[in-house]
GUNUKOL-70406 format. One line per 4 residues: their letters; for each residue z, x, y of C-alpha. Coordinates in nm, 2 decimals. Layout:
N
a	Z,X,Y  ...
***
This chain:
574
mnif	-9.91,0.42,-8.81  -10.30,0.40,-8.88  -10.39,0.77,-8.84  -10.75,0.75,-8.88
aefl	-10.77,0.55,-8.51  -10.61,0.89,-8.37  -10.94,1.03,-8.44  -11.16,0.76,-8.22
pdfl	-11.23,0.82,-7.85  -11.07,0.54,-7.65  -11.37,0.40,-7.52  -11.45,0.30,-7.87
qfda	-11.14,0.13,-7.93  -11.15,-0.26,-7.80  -10.85,-0.38,-7.70  -11.02,-0.64,-7.53
vdga	-11.38,-0.71,-7.46  -11.59,-0.89,-7.16  -11.98,-0.96,-7.12  -12.09,-0.58,-7.16
slil	-11.83,-0.47,-7.42  -11.89,-0.76,-7.62  -12.24,-0.72,-7.62  -12.21,-0.36,-7.71
lfgi	-11.95,-0.43,-8.01  -12.18,-0.67,-8.17  -12.47,-0.40,-8.19  -12.20,-0.19,-8.35
illl	-12.09,-0.41,-8.61  -12.47,-0.57,-8.68  -12.58,-0.21,-8.66  -12.32,-0.09,-8.91
gslg	-12.25,-0.38,-9.12  -12.63,-0.37,-9.21  -12.66,0.02,-9.27  -12.34,-0.02,-9.53
gkff	-12.51,-0.31,-9.67  -12.86,-0.15,-9.69  -12.68,0.13,-9.85  -12.49,-0.06,-10.13
qkvk	-12.75,-0.28,-10.21  -12.96,0.07,-10.28  -12.66,0.18,-10.56  -12.70,-0.19,-10.71
ipqv	-12.41,-0.33,-10.57  -12.42,-0.65,-10.33  -12.48,-0.58,-10.00  -12.17,-0.83,-9.88
vgyi	-11.98,-0.55,-10.01  -12.11,-0.32,-9.77  -12.04,-0.55,-9.49  -11.66,-0.56,-9.57
vigi	-11.62,-0.19,-9.60  -11.76,-0.15,-9.27  -11.51,-0.38,-9.15  -11.21,-0.22,-9.29
ligq	-11.35,0.10,-9.17  -11.34,-0.02,-8.79  -11.06,-0.30,-8.86  -10.73,-0.26,-8.86
sgfq	-10.69,-0.06,-9.16  -10.92,0.23,-9.01  -11.01,0.37,-8.67  -10.94,0.04,-8.47
vlsa	-11.29,0.00,-8.34  -11.17,-0.38,-8.32  -10.83,-0.46,-8.20  -10.60,-0.74,-8.36
svis	-10.64,-0.91,-8.01  -11.06,-0.89,-8.05  -11.05,-1.00,-8.39  -10.87,-1.29,-8.33
mlnp	-11.08,-1.35,-8.01  -11.38,-1.32,-8.25  -11.26,-1.61,-8.52  -11.49,-1.90,-8.41
issi	-11.77,-1.65,-8.51  -11.61,-1.71,-8.86  -11.61,-2.11,-8.80  -11.99,-2.05,-8.71
alaf	-12.10,-1.83,-9.03  -11.88,-2.13,-9.25  -12.08,-2.39,-9.08  -12.40,-2.23,-9.20
igfl	-12.31,-2.18,-9.51  -12.16,-2.53,-9.58  -12.47,-2.66,-9.45  -12.69,-2.47,-9.68
igge	-12.49,-2.55,-9.98  -12.48,-2.93,-9.90  -12.86,-2.88,-9.90  -12.85,-2.79,-10.28
lkts	-12.61,-3.11,-10.33  -12.90,-3.33,-10.48  -12.81,-3.65,-10.55  -13.04,-3.63,-10.86
vlkk	-12.84,-3.32,-10.95  -12.48,-3.47,-10.89  -12.61,-3.78,-11.11  -12.69,-3.53,-11.40
ygkq	-12.42,-3.28,-11.35  -12.15,-3.51,-11.20  -11.90,-3.56,-11.46  -11.91,-3.20,-11.56
ftgi	-11.87,-3.03,-11.21  -11.57,-3.28,-11.17  -11.42,-3.13,-11.54  -11.48,-2.81,-11.44
llfe	-11.36,-2.84,-11.07  -11.04,-2.97,-11.17  -10.93,-2.71,-11.47  -11.07,-2.39,-11.23
aivp	-10.84,-2.52,-10.94  -10.52,-2.69,-11.11  -10.50,-2.39,-11.37  -10.45,-2.11,-11.10
fftv	-10.19,-2.28,-10.91  -9.98,-2.34,-11.18  -9.98,-2.00,-11.30  -9.96,-1.81,-10.98
siiv	-9.69,-2.08,-10.87  -9.47,-2.02,-11.14  -9.54,-1.64,-11.20  -9.46,-1.58,-10.78
tlis	-9.18,-1.78,-10.80  -9.01,-1.66,-11.08  -9.05,-1.28,-11.01  -8.98,-1.37,-10.60
flit	-8.65,-1.51,-10.73  -8.57,-1.21,-10.97  -8.62,-0.98,-10.66  -8.43,-1.17,-10.33
knia	-8.22,-1.41,-10.54  -8.34,-1.70,-10.31  -8.43,-1.97,-10.51  -8.60,-2.19,-10.21
tsla	-8.76,-1.93,-10.05  -8.92,-1.81,-10.36  -9.01,-2.17,-10.50  -9.19,-2.22,-10.14
iglv	-9.39,-1.91,-10.12  -9.49,-1.95,-10.48  -9.60,-2.32,-10.43  -9.80,-2.22,-10.14
lgai	-9.97,-1.92,-10.25  -10.07,-2.13,-10.57  -10.20,-2.39,-10.36  -10.45,-2.14,-10.18
ssat	-10.51,-1.98,-10.50  -10.75,-2.26,-10.61  -10.98,-2.22,-10.33  -11.32,-2.02,-10.43
apaa	-11.48,-1.88,-10.12  -11.87,-1.99,-10.09  -11.98,-1.73,-9.87  -11.98,-1.39,-10.07
ttdv	-12.08,-1.57,-10.37  -12.37,-1.76,-10.23  -12.51,-1.47,-10.04  -12.52,-1.31,-10.38
lren	-12.73,-1.59,-10.52  -12.98,-1.59,-10.22  -13.04,-1.25,-10.25  -13.14,-1.26,-10.62
rtrg	-13.33,-1.58,-10.58  -13.13,-1.74,-10.86  -13.19,-2.04,-11.01  -13.08,-2.23,-11.34
plts	-12.75,-2.44,-11.49  -12.52,-2.15,-11.40  -12.63,-2.13,-11.04  -12.62,-2.54,-10.98
tvlg	-12.26,-2.54,-11.16  -12.16,-2.24,-10.92  -12.31,-2.39,-10.62  -12.15,-2.78,-10.71
ival	-11.77,-2.59,-10.77  -11.76,-2.38,-10.46  -11.85,-2.66,-10.26  -11.59,-2.91,-10.34
ddav	-11.27,-2.69,-10.48  -11.18,-2.66,-10.12  -11.12,-2.99,-10.09  -10.90,-2.96,-10.40
alil	-10.75,-2.67,-10.22  -10.66,-2.88,-9.90  -10.51,-3.14,-10.11  -10.30,-2.92,-10.30
yavt	-10.16,-2.75,-9.99  -10.10,-3.03,-9.80  -9.85,-3.12,-10.07  -9.69,-2.81,-10.15
asva	-9.67,-2.72,-9.75  -9.46,-3.06,-9.70  -9.25,-2.92,-10.02  -9.19,-2.66,-9.87
ssll	-9.09,-2.73,-9.54  -8.82,-2.93,-9.70  -8.68,-2.64,-9.89  -8.71,-2.40,-9.62
gytg	-8.55,-2.68,-9.35  -8.81,-2.75,-9.17  -8.84,-3.12,-9.04  -9.14,-3.36,-8.96
gsis	-9.31,-3.25,-9.27  -9.27,-3.54,-9.49  -9.54,-3.62,-9.74  -9.68,-3.88,-9.62
tqll	-9.77,-3.74,-9.30  -9.92,-3.46,-9.49  -10.14,-3.66,-9.68  -10.24,-3.90,-9.36
flay	-10.31,-3.60,-9.21  -10.53,-3.51,-9.52  -10.68,-3.84,-9.54  -10.82,-3.78,-9.15
dvfa	-10.92,-3.40,-9.17  -11.13,-3.52,-9.49  -11.25,-3.84,-9.38  -11.31,-3.75,-9.05
sigv	-11.51,-3.42,-9.13  -11.76,-3.59,-9.36  -11.81,-3.86,-9.08  -11.86,-3.58,-8.80
gsli	-12.11,-3.43,-9.05  -12.30,-3.70,-9.18  -12.38,-3.84,-8.79  -12.50,-3.53,-8.66
gfll	-12.71,-3.53,-8.97  -12.83,-3.86,-8.91  -12.91,-3.78,-8.54  -13.07,-3.46,-8.62
slvi	-13.31,-3.65,-8.87  -13.39,-3.93,-8.58  -13.49,-3.68,-8.33  -13.70,-3.47,-8.58
knim	-13.89,-3.74,-8.77  -13.99,-3.91,-8.38  -14.00,-3.62,-8.18  -14.03,-3.25,-8.29
vned	-14.33,-3.15,-8.49  -14.31,-2.78,-8.42  -14.13,-2.48,-8.63  -13.96,-2.34,-8.39
rilt	-13.80,-2.64,-8.20  -13.70,-2.76,-8.51  -13.51,-2.46,-8.60  -13.36,-2.46,-8.25
lslg	-13.27,-2.84,-8.29  -13.15,-2.76,-8.67  -12.94,-2.45,-8.52  -12.81,-2.67,-8.20
aill	-12.67,-2.91,-8.46  -12.50,-2.67,-8.68  -12.34,-2.56,-8.38  -12.22,-2.89,-8.24
ssgt	-12.11,-2.96,-8.57  -11.90,-2.64,-8.56  -11.76,-2.68,-8.23  -11.70,-3.04,-8.26
cell	-11.45,-2.97,-8.57  -11.28,-2.70,-8.36  -11.19,-2.98,-8.11  -11.09,-3.19,-8.35
kldt	-10.89,-2.97,-8.61  -11.17,-3.06,-8.85  -11.28,-2.89,-9.18  -11.59,-2.70,-9.04
ilaa	-11.72,-2.61,-9.39  -11.71,-3.00,-9.51  -11.88,-3.12,-9.21  -12.18,-2.91,-9.23
mamg	-12.18,-2.95,-9.62  -12.18,-3.35,-9.56  -12.49,-3.29,-9.29  -12.66,-3.09,-9.53
ffmv	-12.57,-3.35,-9.82  -12.72,-3.64,-9.56  -13.04,-3.43,-9.46  -13.15,-3.33,-9.83
nfat	-13.05,-3.66,-9.98  -13.11,-3.98,-9.73  -13.36,-3.77,-9.44  -13.74,-3.78,-9.47
vktr	-13.94,-3.53,-9.63  -14.08,-3.39,-9.30  -13.67,-3.27,-9.25  -13.60,-3.13,-9.56
gifs	-13.78,-2.82,-9.46  -13.51,-2.73,-9.22  -13.31,-2.52,-9.51  -13.57,-2.26,-9.56
lvek	-13.57,-2.22,-9.16  -13.19,-2.23,-9.10  -13.14,-1.97,-9.40  -13.37,-1.73,-9.23
ftpp	-13.16,-1.71,-8.93  -12.86,-1.69,-9.13  -12.83,-1.27,-9.23  -12.70,-1.14,-8.89
iyvl	-12.42,-1.40,-8.88  -12.32,-1.35,-9.24  -12.29,-0.96,-9.12  -12.07,-1.03,-8.86
ffvl	-11.86,-1.27,-9.08  -11.81,-1.04,-9.36  -11.73,-0.72,-9.14  -11.46,-0.94,-8.96
vgak	-11.31,-1.03,-9.31  -11.26,-0.66,-9.33  -11.17,-0.57,-9.02  -10.85,-0.82,-9.07
lniw	-10.68,-0.63,-9.34  -10.42,-0.42,-9.21  -10.25,-0.22,-9.54  -10.02,-0.01,-9.28
nitp	-9.83,-0.34,-9.31  -9.79,-0.36,-9.65  -9.42,-0.34,-9.81  -9.35,-0.26,-10.16
yval	-9.22,-0.65,-10.24  -9.56,-0.75,-10.05  -9.75,-0.56,-10.28  -9.58,-0.64,-10.59
iall	-9.63,-1.04,-10.50  -9.97,-0.98,-10.40  -10.09,-0.79,-10.77  -9.90,-1.06,-10.93
ylff	-10.13,-1.34,-10.71  -10.41,-1.14,-10.79  -10.40,-1.09,-11.15  -10.26,-1.43,-11.19
rtag	-10.53,-1.61,-11.01  -10.81,-1.42,-11.15  -10.65,-1.52,-11.50  -10.61,-1.88,-11.41
ksig	-10.96,-1.88,-11.26  -11.15,-1.75,-11.57  -10.91,-1.99,-11.81  -10.96,-2.29,-11.63
arlg	-11.35,-2.25,-11.60  -11.36,-2.16,-11.98  -11.18,-2.48,-12.05  -11.36,-2.71,-11.80
sivt	-11.66,-2.57,-11.94  -11.57,-2.64,-12.29  -11.42,-2.99,-12.26  -11.70,-3.09,-12.04
kapi	-11.98,-2.92,-12.32  -12.16,-2.70,-12.04  -12.46,-2.53,-12.12  -12.36,-2.19,-12.30
tvkk	-12.44,-1.94,-12.01  -12.19,-2.18,-11.80  -11.92,-2.11,-12.07  -11.98,-1.75,-12.11
ylpf	-12.05,-1.66,-11.73  -11.91,-1.93,-11.51  -11.55,-1.71,-11.49  -11.75,-1.41,-11.31
clls	-11.83,-1.64,-11.04  -11.51,-1.76,-10.94  -11.32,-1.51,-10.79  -11.41,-1.45,-10.40
qagv	-11.19,-1.57,-10.17  -11.20,-1.59,-9.82  -11.27,-1.87,-9.53  -11.06,-2.17,-9.66
aigl	-10.84,-1.95,-9.83  -10.79,-1.76,-9.48  -10.76,-2.03,-9.26  -10.47,-2.22,-9.52
sisa	-10.25,-1.87,-9.50  -10.30,-1.84,-9.12  -10.20,-2.23,-9.12  -9.91,-2.15,-9.34
gqqf	-9.81,-1.82,-9.09  -9.80,-2.07,-8.80  -9.60,-2.33,-8.97  -9.36,-2.10,-9.15
seti	-9.34,-1.85,-8.90  -9.00,-1.77,-8.95  -8.96,-1.74,-9.30  -9.28,-1.70,-9.55
gptv	-9.53,-1.73,-9.31  -9.63,-1.37,-9.23  -9.61,-1.26,-9.62  -9.84,-1.54,-9.71
vliv	-10.07,-1.40,-9.44  -10.03,-1.05,-9.57  -10.06,-1.12,-9.91  -10.41,-1.32,-9.91
tatt	-10.54,-1.09,-9.67  -10.52,-0.81,-9.89  -10.63,-0.99,-10.19  -10.90,-1.11,-10.02
fvvq	-11.03,-0.77,-9.95  -11.03,-0.70,-10.35  -11.12,-0.96,-10.47  -11.42,-1.00,-10.19
lagp	-11.55,-0.65,-10.31  -11.52,-0.73,-10.69  -11.67,-1.11,-10.65  -12.00,-1.05,-10.57
isvk	-12.04,-0.76,-10.83  -11.88,-1.02,-11.08  -12.16,-1.28,-10.96  -12.44,-1.05,-10.97
yavs	-12.36,-0.94,-11.35  -12.30,-1.29,-11.46  -12.63,-1.46,-11.32  -12.83,-1.14,-11.46
kage	-12.69,-1.18,-11.79  -12.76,-1.58,-11.81  -13.09,-1.48,-11.74  -13.09,-1.66,-11.39
cgld	-13.20,-1.40,-11.13  -13.58,-1.40,-10.96  -13.61,-1.78,-11.10  -13.61,-1.94,-10.77
vces	-13.96,-1.82,-10.60  -14.27,-1.97,-10.51  -14.64,-1.83,-10.53  -14.58,-1.71,-10.22
dimk	-14.27,-1.51,-10.29  -14.45,-1.36,-10.57  -14.73,-1.27,-10.33  -14.48,-1.06,-10.10
sccv	-14.33,-0.91,-10.36  -14.60,-0.81,-10.60  -14.82,-0.53,-10.57  -15.19,-0.46,-10.67
kevs	-15.10,-0.24,-10.96  -14.92,-0.49,-11.11  -15.16,-0.71,-11.20  -15.31,-0.79,-11.50
vage	-15.56,-0.99,-11.65  -15.56,-1.08,-12.04  -15.25,-0.82,-12.08  -15.47,-0.54,-11.93
lics	-15.34,-0.40,-11.58  -15.67,-0.41,-11.34  -15.55,-0.06,-11.21  -15.66,0.14,-11.53
tsst	-15.89,0.44,-11.53  -16.05,0.31,-11.85  -16.11,-0.06,-11.72  -16.45,-0.19,-11.81
aivs	-16.51,-0.31,-11.42  -16.52,0.08,-11.32  -16.86,0.22,-11.40  -17.08,0.52,-11.27
ettr	-17.38,0.57,-11.08  -17.60,0.64,-11.37  -17.44,0.35,-11.60  -17.76,0.15,-11.75
ltdi	-17.78,-0.21,-11.59  -17.82,-0.30,-11.97  -17.50,-0.17,-12.01  -17.36,-0.35,-11.75
ldsf	-17.50,-0.71,-11.86  -17.37,-0.64,-12.23  -17.02,-0.54,-12.06  -17.03,-0.86,-11.85
skny	-17.09,-1.12,-12.15  -16.81,-0.93,-12.32  -16.51,-0.90,-12.07  -16.33,-1.09,-11.79
nlny	-16.47,-0.93,-11.50  -16.75,-1.07,-11.26  -16.80,-0.79,-11.05  -16.80,-0.41,-11.08
vvqd	-16.67,-0.10,-10.87  -16.91,0.21,-10.89  -16.78,0.54,-10.88  -16.94,0.87,-10.79
knng	-16.94,1.26,-10.97  -16.64,1.28,-10.82  -16.47,0.96,-10.90  -16.46,0.84,-10.54
lagl	-16.60,0.51,-10.42  -17.02,0.48,-10.41  -17.03,0.12,-10.39  -16.99,-0.28,-10.54
itie	-17.21,-0.45,-10.78  -17.09,-0.81,-10.76  -17.21,-1.14,-10.97  -17.50,-1.22,-10.74
hlke	-17.65,-0.88,-10.83  -17.62,-0.97,-11.14  -17.78,-1.29,-11.16  -18.06,-1.17,-10.93
slqi	-18.11,-0.86,-11.17  -18.17,-1.13,-11.50  -18.46,-1.25,-11.29  -18.58,-0.90,-11.35
aeis	-18.51,-0.89,-11.69  -18.83,-0.67,-11.80  -18.76,-0.40,-11.57  -18.38,-0.38,-11.65
dalv	-18.42,-0.13,-11.87  -18.53,0.15,-11.64  -18.23,0.05,-11.39  -17.89,0.21,-11.33
aydi	-17.59,0.10,-11.13  -17.69,0.29,-10.82  -18.00,0.09,-10.82  -17.84,-0.25,-10.78
mepc	-17.51,-0.16,-10.60  -17.43,-0.18,-10.22  -17.18,-0.01,-10.00  -16.86,-0.09,-9.95
stsi	-16.64,0.00,-9.64  -16.33,-0.22,-9.71  -16.09,-0.10,-10.02  -15.75,-0.16,-10.07
spdm	-15.46,0.05,-10.22  -15.25,-0.03,-10.56  -14.94,-0.02,-10.38  -15.07,-0.30,-10.15
yldd	-14.88,-0.62,-10.15  -15.10,-0.96,-10.32  -15.04,-1.15,-9.94  -15.22,-0.88,-9.76
vlki	-15.47,-0.83,-10.02  -15.54,-1.21,-10.00  -15.56,-1.20,-9.63  -15.81,-0.95,-9.66
ftek	-16.04,-1.17,-9.91  -16.07,-1.42,-9.63  -16.08,-1.16,-9.36  -16.39,-1.03,-9.52
dada	-16.52,-1.32,-9.74  -16.50,-1.13,-10.03  -16.44,-1.18,-10.39  -16.35,-0.85,-10.53
lpvi	-16.28,-0.57,-10.38  -16.25,-0.21,-10.51  -15.89,-0.05,-10.57  -15.87,0.34,-10.43
nekg	-15.58,0.54,-10.50  -15.41,0.81,-10.22  -15.66,1.07,-10.39  -15.97,0.88,-10.28
cvcg	-16.02,0.78,-10.66  -16.12,0.45,-10.79  -15.89,0.33,-11.00  -16.00,-0.03,-11.05
iiek	-16.11,-0.33,-10.88  -15.94,-0.64,-10.77  -16.13,-1.01,-10.77  -15.99,-1.31,-10.54
ntve	-16.01,-1.56,-10.87  -15.80,-1.28,-11.08  -15.53,-1.28,-10.85  -15.52,-1.66,-10.83
hylh	-15.50,-1.66,-11.20  -15.24,-1.41,-11.17  -14.99,-1.60,-10.93  -15.04,-1.91,-11.15
gkvv	-14.94,-1.77,-11.47  -14.65,-1.61,-11.31  -14.52,-1.95,-11.18  -14.59,-2.08,-11.52
elqq	-14.38,-1.80,-11.72  -14.09,-1.84,-11.45  -14.09,-2.25,-11.53  -14.08,-2.17,-11.86
kltk	-13.79,-1.93,-11.84  -13.59,-2.20,-11.63  -13.69,-2.46,-11.88  -13.51,-2.27,-12.18
ly	-13.23,-2.21,-11.99  -13.16,-2.59,-11.96
***
């Protein structure tokens, strides 16, 4: 019995939902999930872990805010989330990348999927037989769990990659593998489910029937996704020009794809992936910006999805037998994935970072694995089905906690974090105090661009000829802002060289009413430059003291240098 649920008032335990309670429930999930994600992010753990922990706390293992019936009712959210994930992954599968790394992807894919299948199948079968003395049941559960173990969850993995703005050979390989190995899992499950049906005495599950169903599932899913992608590109190309409408249309297309797959019993993520693949490779350049638009809409959907993943786990139903099989499944799946990925990388002569760190990126399991376990639960409801569901759900909880942390470790060690950025990204994340020129920070009390009111013009002109700055900030005797000397002032001063010896900074400066903080982001600084039609702005700290001057051309040069630096790092990785 769940003792935690007894501490929660009845009105916060949702056994069923209507319009009002559904809105309240979504509010609770999004609020708590966001707070949990933020907390874990603060302690350097991927935010997706926080989402799952919140799900555990409010789900079947915790306070049961969400009942089993409500969780089941909210399953369409998982389908929608997987559709978004599939669409964005499809957008990463550019034909140029596949041509370059296609053989590598295929080789690694086969090893990292097949090795865990055999290791889990053999070990689970042997241990289960030693306990139950039933070879048919043991072999059936071993084969089914082995097939499910080959799947890798793209959601948690891609969330970490997106959060850390990764780019490089490891990132490309991971995206390719997690996008494709679910198809391998589907094939393995179709075959093993047929064998398990025969072993357990079920009828109507011949291998030929299973393979026909598999072919229908794969090709129909790809067909639905490609068709919707084709129609979407036509509409955007010929009708839509406004970003808001393009976003609305794209979201509608993704939901249409997901709903169609649910009605036709097709694979949601495969269809969405086909749609994304079509859009990025065969649609016009104009349509390819939809990926960045869609990505901005995904955070709340991801929160809902991962909270529900955690909520599904019910630790109170775990028996010693289930716990042992779950531990074996968890250990040998992890070992199989790691060994398979390493062997595949060696055989295909993948880059060194892929060989070393790919095994850390393939631990997560969720969507497809849970979906296949539910399928097994329905198909083998009187025998191994409930056990399979419980094992996969319990182990999903563990790997979904450890997987994102492992992915972050891998991409950090591979040096790929923060490389998927452009100038606009740098502008939004970089502060004034971080800007440097010729290796020197512009915010420095020793800056040559800071002069006093009594500094002689001849000294300023001498500094001008030797240093990078074109403008000067003048500070008063209390180190506060007195005014600015621009390059225009200096040009005028050169025309009156005969009296320059008698002039000081105070004589040629002009008052300045606009200043910026060292902590201001560069995108805001550039807006002020435009609004004020200025080329230079003084930098004033929280105490009101002058700490530097920032010039528009300096910002532009700094941003360009940062982009070049990132490109050089990326080139070295390949």
